[in-house]
C-alpha positions as CSV (number, residue, x, y, z in Angstrom):
1,X,-11.9,-52.8,-26.0
2,X,-14.5,-55.4,-24.8
3,X,-18.1,-54.3,-25.1
4,X,-20.2,-55.8,-22.1
5,X,-23.5,-56.9,-23.1
6,X,-26.3,-54.8,-21.4
7,X,-28.0,-56.6,-18.7
8,X,-31.3,-55.1,-16.9
9,X,-30.6,-56.7,-13.8
10,X,-26.9,-56.1,-13.1
11,X,-25.3,-58.4,-10.5
12,X,-22.1,-57.3,-8.8
13,X,-19.2,-60.1,-8.7
14,X,-16.9,-57.7,-6.6
15,X,-17.9,-55.0,-4.2
16,X,-14.8,-53.1,-2.8
17,X,-15.6,-50.0,-0.3
18,X,-13.0,-48.0,1.1
19,X,-10.3,-50.7,1.2
20,X,-7.1,-50.0,3.5
21,X,-4.0,-52.2,4.0
22,X,-0.9,-51.2,6.0
23,X,2.2,-53.1,6.3
24,X,4.3,-52.4,9.4
25,X,8.2,-53.0,9.3
26,X,10.1,-52.8,12.4
27,X,13.0,-50.3,11.7
28,X,15.0,-51.1,14.9
29,X,14.9,-53.9,17.4
30,X,16.7,-51.7,19.9
31,X,14.3,-48.9,19.9
32,X,11.2,-51.0,18.6
33,X,10.4,-48.2,16.0
34,X,7.6,-49.4,13.5
35,X,7.4,-47.9,10.1
36,X,3.9,-48.1,8.5
37,X,3.3,-48.3,4.6
38,X,0.0,-48.0,3.5
39,X,-0.5,-50.3,0.5
40,X,-4.1,-49.2,0.1
41,X,-5.8,-46.0,1.1
42,X,-9.2,-46.3,0.8
43,X,-9.8,-47.8,-2.7
44,X,-13.7,-48.5,-4.0
45,X,-14.8,-50.0,-7.1
46,X,-17.0,-52.8,-8.2
47,X,-17.1,-55.4,-10.9
48,X,-20.0,-56.8,-12.7
49,X,-20.6,-60.5,-13.5
50,X,-19.1,-61.3,-16.7
51,X,-17.2,-58.3,-16.8
52,X,-13.2,-58.1,-17.4
53,X,-12.0,-55.3,-15.2
54,X,-8.4,-54.0,-15.5
55,X,-6.3,-52.4,-12.6
56,X,-3.4,-50.7,-14.0
57,X,-0.4,-49.3,-12.2
58,X,3.4,-49.3,-11.7
59,X,4.9,-51.7,-9.2
60,X,4.2,-50.8,-5.8
61,X,1.0,-49.1,-6.4
62,X,-1.2,-51.7,-4.4
63,X,-2.2,-54.1,-7.4
64,X,-0.9,-57.2,-5.9
65,X,-2.0,-56.5,-2.3
66,X,-5.5,-55.9,-3.7
67,X,-5.6,-59.3,-5.4
68,X,-4.2,-60.9,-2.4
69,X,-6.9,-59.6,-0.4
70,X,-9.7,-60.7,-2.6
71,X,-8.0,-64.0,-3.0
72,X,-8.3,-64.5,0.9
73,X,-4.4,-64.7,1.2
74,X,-4.3,-61.3,3.3
75,X,-6.8,-59.6,5.3
76,X,-7.7,-55.8,5.2
77,X,-7.0,-53.5,7.8
78,X,-10.2,-51.2,7.1
79,X,-13.1,-51.1,4.4
80,X,-15.7,-53.7,3.2
81,X,-15.3,-56.4,0.8
82,X,-17.6,-58.8,-1.1
83,X,-16.9,-61.3,-3.6
84,X,-19.7,-63.3,-5.3
85,X,-21.8,-62.2,-2.5
86,X,-19.5,-63.4,0.4
87,X,-18.2,-60.8,2.7
88,X,-14.3,-60.9,3.6
89,X,-12.8,-62.2,5.7
90,X,-15.9,-63.5,7.5
91,X,-16.9,-65.8,4.8
92,X,-13.8,-66.7,2.9
93,X,-13.9,-70.5,3.4
94,X,-17.2,-70.4,1.0
95,X,-15.4,-68.6,-1.6
96,X,-12.1,-70.5,-2.1
97,X,-13.5,-73.1,-4.3
98,X,-15.5,-70.3,-6.5
99,X,-12.3,-68.6,-7.9
100,X,-9.2,-69.0,-9.8
101,X,-6.1,-67.1,-9.1
102,X,-2.9,-66.7,-11.4
103,X,0.0,-64.6,-10.3
104,X,3.2,-63.4,-11.8
105,X,5.2,-65.7,-9.4
106,X,3.0,-69.2,-9.6
107,X,4.6,-71.7,-7.6
108,X,5.0,-75.5,-8.8
109,X,6.7,-78.5,-7.9
110,X,9.1,-77.8,-10.7
111,X,10.6,-81.6,-10.5
112,X,7.1,-83.0,-11.2
113,X,5.7,-82.9,-14.8
114,X,2.9,-80.6,-15.9
115,X,0.4,-83.5,-15.8
116,X,1.5,-84.3,-11.9
117,X,1.3,-80.6,-11.0
118,X,-2.1,-80.6,-12.2
119,X,-3.5,-83.7,-11.0
120,X,-2.1,-82.7,-7.6
121,X,-3.9,-79.5,-7.8
122,X,-7.3,-81.7,-9.0
123,X,-6.9,-84.0,-5.9
124,X,-6.5,-80.8,-3.5
125,X,-10.2,-79.8,-5.2
126,X,-11.6,-83.1,-4.8
127,X,-11.9,-83.5,-8.6
128,X,-12.2,-87.1,-10.4
129,X,-8.8,-87.5,-11.8
130,X,-9.5,-88.5,-15.2
131,X,-12.0,-85.9,-15.6
132,X,-9.7,-83.5,-14.5
133,X,-7.1,-84.7,-16.8
134,X,-9.4,-84.5,-19.7
135,X,-10.4,-80.8,-18.9
136,X,-6.6,-79.9,-18.5
137,X,-5.6,-81.4,-21.9
138,X,-8.5,-79.5,-23.6
139,X,-7.3,-76.1,-21.9
140,X,-3.6,-76.7,-22.7
141,X,-4.4,-77.4,-26.1
142,X,-6.6,-74.4,-26.4
143,X,-3.4,-72.3,-24.9
144,X,-1.1,-73.7,-27.7
145,X,0.6,-76.5,-25.5
146,X,1.3,-79.6,-27.5
147,X,0.1,-83.0,-25.5
148,X,3.6,-84.5,-25.9
149,X,4.7,-81.8,-23.5
150,X,2.3,-82.9,-20.7
151,X,4.7,-85.4,-19.1
152,X,7.7,-83.0,-19.4
153,X,9.2,-81.7,-16.0
154,X,8.1,-78.1,-15.4
155,X,11.5,-77.1,-15.0
156,X,12.3,-78.0,-18.6
157,X,9.6,-75.9,-19.7
158,X,9.8,-72.0,-20.6
159,X,8.5,-69.1,-18.4
160,X,5.5,-68.7,-21.2
161,X,4.5,-72.6,-20.9
162,X,4.6,-72.6,-16.9
163,X,2.4,-69.7,-16.9
164,X,0.2,-71.6,-19.0
165,X,0.1,-74.5,-17.0
166,X,-0.5,-72.0,-14.0
167,X,-3.8,-70.7,-15.9
168,X,-4.9,-74.3,-16.5
169,X,-4.4,-75.0,-12.7
170,X,-6.6,-72.2,-12.0
171,X,-9.5,-73.1,-14.4
172,X,-9.6,-76.7,-13.3
173,X,-12.7,-76.1,-11.3
174,X,-14.3,-73.8,-14.0
175,X,-14.6,-70.9,-11.4
176,X,-17.1,-68.2,-12.1
177,X,-14.3,-65.6,-11.0
178,X,-10.7,-65.6,-12.3
179,X,-8.0,-63.2,-10.5
180,X,-5.0,-62.6,-12.9
181,X,-2.1,-60.7,-11.1
182,X,0.0,-59.8,-14.1
183,X,-0.5,-63.1,-15.9
184,X,1.5,-62.1,-19.2
185,X,4.7,-60.2,-17.5
186,X,7.9,-61.9,-19.0
187,X,6.0,-63.8,-21.5
188,X,7.2,-63.7,-25.2
189,X,5.0,-61.9,-27.9
190,X,3.3,-65.4,-29.1
191,X,2.7,-66.5,-25.4
192,X,1.2,-63.2,-24.7
193,X,-1.2,-63.5,-27.6
194,X,-2.1,-67.0,-26.9
195,X,-3.2,-66.2,-23.2
196,X,-5.1,-63.0,-24.2
197,X,-7.0,-65.0,-26.8
198,X,-7.8,-67.6,-24.5
199,X,-8.9,-65.0,-21.8
200,X,-11.4,-63.6,-24.6
201,X,-12.7,-66.7,-25.6
202,X,-13.4,-67.6,-21.7
203,X,-15.4,-64.8,-20.9
204,X,-17.4,-64.9,-24.0
205,X,-18.3,-68.7,-23.8
206,X,-18.5,-69.2,-20.0
207,X,-19.3,-65.6,-18.8
208,X,-16.4,-65.7,-16.5
209,X,-15.7,-62.6,-14.3
210,X,-11.8,-61.4,-14.6
211,X,-10.2,-59.1,-12.5
212,X,-6.7,-58.2,-14.2
213,X,-3.7,-56.5,-12.6
214,X,-1.2,-55.3,-15.2
215,X,0.9,-52.5,-16.3
216,X,0.6,-53.7,-20.2
217,X,-1.7,-50.7,-21.6
218,X,-2.2,-52.4,-24.9
219,X,-3.5,-55.7,-23.0
220,X,-5.9,-53.8,-20.9
221,X,-7.1,-51.7,-23.5
222,X,-7.7,-55.0,-25.6
223,X,-9.2,-57.2,-22.6
224,X,-11.1,-54.8,-20.7
225,X,-14.7,-53.6,-20.7
226,X,-13.5,-50.7,-17.6
227,X,-10.1,-49.9,-16.4
228,X,-9.1,-48.4,-13.0
229,X,-5.7,-46.3,-12.6
230,X,-4.0,-47.3,-9.5
231,X,-1.5,-45.1,-8.2
232,X,0.2,-44.8,-4.6
233,X,-2.3,-47.1,-3.0
234,X,-5.4,-44.9,-4.3
235,X,-7.8,-45.5,-7.5
236,X,-7.4,-42.1,-9.3
237,X,-9.8,-42.7,-12.2
238,X,-11.8,-45.5,-13.9
239,X,-13.8,-45.9,-17.0
240,X,-13.7,-47.3,-20.4
241,X,-10.6,-46.7,-22.3
242,X,-12.1,-44.3,-24.5
243,X,-13.6,-42.6,-21.4
244,X,-10.1,-42.4,-19.7
245,X,-8.6,-41.0,-22.8
246,X,-11.4,-38.4,-23.0
247,X,-10.9,-37.3,-19.4
248,X,-7.4,-36.8,-19.8
249,X,-7.4,-35.1,-23.3
250,X,-5.1,-37.5,-25.0
251,X,-5.4,-40.1,-27.8
252,X,-3.3,-42.6,-26.0
253,X,-4.0,-44.8,-22.8
254,X,-0.4,-44.5,-21.5
255,X,-0.5,-40.8,-21.9
256,X,-3.9,-41.1,-20.2
257,X,-2.4,-42.8,-17.2
258,X,0.5,-40.0,-16.9
259,X,-1.8,-37.3,-17.0
260,X,-4.2,-38.5,-14.5
261,X,-1.6,-40.1,-12.1
262,X,1.2,-37.8,-12.6
263,X,3.2,-41.0,-12.8
264,X,5.0,-42.3,-15.7
265,X,4.5,-46.3,-15.5
266,X,7.5,-47.2,-17.6
267,X,10.0,-45.2,-15.2
268,X,8.6,-47.0,-12.2
269,X,8.9,-50.2,-13.8
270,X,12.7,-49.8,-14.3
271,X,13.2,-48.3,-11.0
272,X,11.7,-51.2,-9.2
273,X,13.3,-53.7,-11.4
C-alpha cells in the first residue's frame, strides 16, 4: 500500500458528488418501450492531488462509465463533478490537455508503427515532434520496450507491448492527472509488473494523481493510497486497504470486498466474460 505524504493544505484533484448516469435502451420499435439501466446511482468521493485512488468492482459495476465521465467522453445525468478545479461538463475543453487516459481497449492504427502512432498523437497535442519522440523513447525504455521495436507495426506487437504504447501516448503531455481503466487486464505477469512499477515511480517522481479502476485486488493494494468498492453503481465502502479489511473483519482484501459488497468479484468476471 502506498503512503501519502502529509500535506497541511490538501488540494483536491477530483471531486465527485452524487454522480448519476443512466443508459436507455429501446426494447421494442413497435411499442416504443424504453428500458432504463442506471450505471451510477449517486456516487460520491474525492481524490487528493498526488494520490493514487483505486476503484474496485466487477464488470458492470460502473467503473468504466465513471472513468468516461471524468475523461469527458460521457456526460452525467445528475450530480456534480470537478476535475483539477474545472466543472464537468461545462468546462471540459479546458481539461482535456491536462489529463491522460488509458483504457483496457485502447485504439490504435494497427498497420502503423509505434513511432508513427505516437508522433501522430503528439501532432494532435501540438507537441514538437523531436521533443515528443525523445520523451516517448524515454518512457518506453522505462517500461521495458527495446528501442529497436519502436518502428515495428502495432499489429506485430503483443497485447502487453501495445498497452505500454497506450500508456506512453497518455503521458506525452506529462499530465498532472492520469485516468487508468483496467490498464493491466490481460497482460502477462512481467508486463503487469513493469506497468505497476512505472506507475509507482511516476507518482513518486512527478506527483501525478492517478485514478485506477481494476478488479485486481493485489494491484490495488500495491498501488493505492485509498480504495473504493464499487458495486451495482454504488460506492459501498472506501478507505485504505487496512481500513477496509478491518471494517469487514477479514485479513484479505478480496474477502473484505465480498463481505462489504455482497458480491464475489471473480464469479462476476467469469459470468461477464
